[in-house]
N, C-alpha and C positions, 0 to 999 in steps of 0.2 A: 567910520568910514575908513578905518583902519582894518577893522572886525570883518567886512567884506573882502576885504584882498587878503586876508587868512584863509580866509572860506574857499574864495578863488583859487589858491595856491595849495590849501591842503586838495582840492578835488582837482588839480592837476596832474600832483603828487598820487594820487589813489588812482586816477586815471590810465597814469604811466606805468603803475604798478603792476593793475590789472592786462594793461595792453601786454607788457614782458612778461607775466604768466603764459598770455594768452601763446605766443608765438613759441614760448620754451616747449609746450607739451609735444610732444612725441606724435609724428606724423602712424595714419595706420599704416602707411606703406613704405617704404625705401626705395631707391631706386640705385642701382650700380650697374656701370658699363668697364667693360675687358674687349680689348683688341684680339678677335678671330685669329689674326694674323699681327705681328709690328710693324710687318715691313708688307708689302705689295709690290706689282712690276704695275708701271703705268698701263692702263688700259683696262687691268682686272678689274673682281668688283672686289669694293672694300665689305669686311664684315663687322660689326660688333657684338659681342654676346652682353643682352641686356638679361639682370638680374631684378625681377620684383620680388620684396621680403615682406611678409605678412607680421606686422606686426600688433595685431589685433589676439586677443584671446579667443576669437571665433572662426569657423572657416568661413572666406567671403572667396566668392567664383566672381569671377577675371572675364569680361566678353572679352571677346577679339574679331574684327574685322579685315583690314588691312594694315600692313604698319605704317603706310602714308596717314592711315588716320587714329591707328591708335599712337602713336608716338610724333614726338618732332625731332628736329635733330640741329644743331648748332655747330655748325665745319667753320673752322680756320685754319687757313695758311699761315705759314710762321710769322708772318707780318703782321699777322693781328686780321688779313681781311675775310669776310664771308666768302666760302666758296660759293659759287654760280648753283640757282637748283637746275637741276635736269626736269628737260620737259614736260617728262611724265608725273612731277612735282609738279611744274607750274601749271597739268591740266588735270589736276586732282583735285577733285571739291569735296568734300566730309561736311555732311548735315553736321550740325549741331544738334540736335535733339534728338538723330537717330541711329542707335547703335550701330544698326547695318551687324550685326552678329553674326560671324562665321562660325563661330569657335568655344566655346565655355571651359572654364578650367578652376576645378577649386581649388583654395591654397590653402591649406590648413593655417593655424597659428604658429609661429614663429619656420614657418616653412618658406620654401621659395620656388617660384617658376623662373625659367631658363628659357631666353628664347635667342636666335641668331637671326640680326637684321643684317639687310646691307644697307650700307650709307651710301652707296654710291647708286641705289633709288632717290634718291630724294637729294645730293648733292653732285657735284663735277669733280672729279679727284683727280683727272685724268692727268694733272701735272705734275710731274715731280717735284719732292720738297715735303716739308713738314706740315704734317697737319693736327691739330685738335680736335675731336668730336666729345659734343656733351647731349647726352639724350635726355627727353624730356617726356615724362607721362603722367597722363592726368586720375585720377583718384577715379573709383566709380561714384556716381551721384548719391548715393548714398551716403557716403562716406565722406561727404563734403566737396567730394570733384576739385579737391586742391591738385594744382600745376607741380609735381614736383622733377625736380632735376639730379641726374648723375654726375660723379666725379667727371672729370676730365681725361680722356683718355688719346692717347699721343703716338703717330701714325706716319709712317715715311712710306711715302710713294717712290719707287726709284725709276729711269730709265730703263 
């Protein structure tokens, strides 16, 4: 009976060890965000620059349709509350199985693609205050389709 318990314990340790190794492997891409402007006037469009970096040793061609389908954003006010979705975002549906690609960008190993995206397309940031923005992007399906999140960017909306 003791040997069965020992085997279960040993199996659990081995499983946890392999899970840790799988999580520590480097993603095919990394995502970073930067505020186009750290301060904007209320009512103006708010933008972030999103950089996708290829960590692989081969060229990967990225497909893009529209920012609302290619990315997701989490926008929070200074109290930590989610900013309301825009009407455009709430009416946009993105089919999960269709790429809807309008553009293709080959990204070489250890190189990056940077695009500027309107946060105002996703969330209402018209109220003055401090906001934090985090961008998420899903790797291409052939790379596993992992959802990657950027660093958090701070922005201020002034009256």
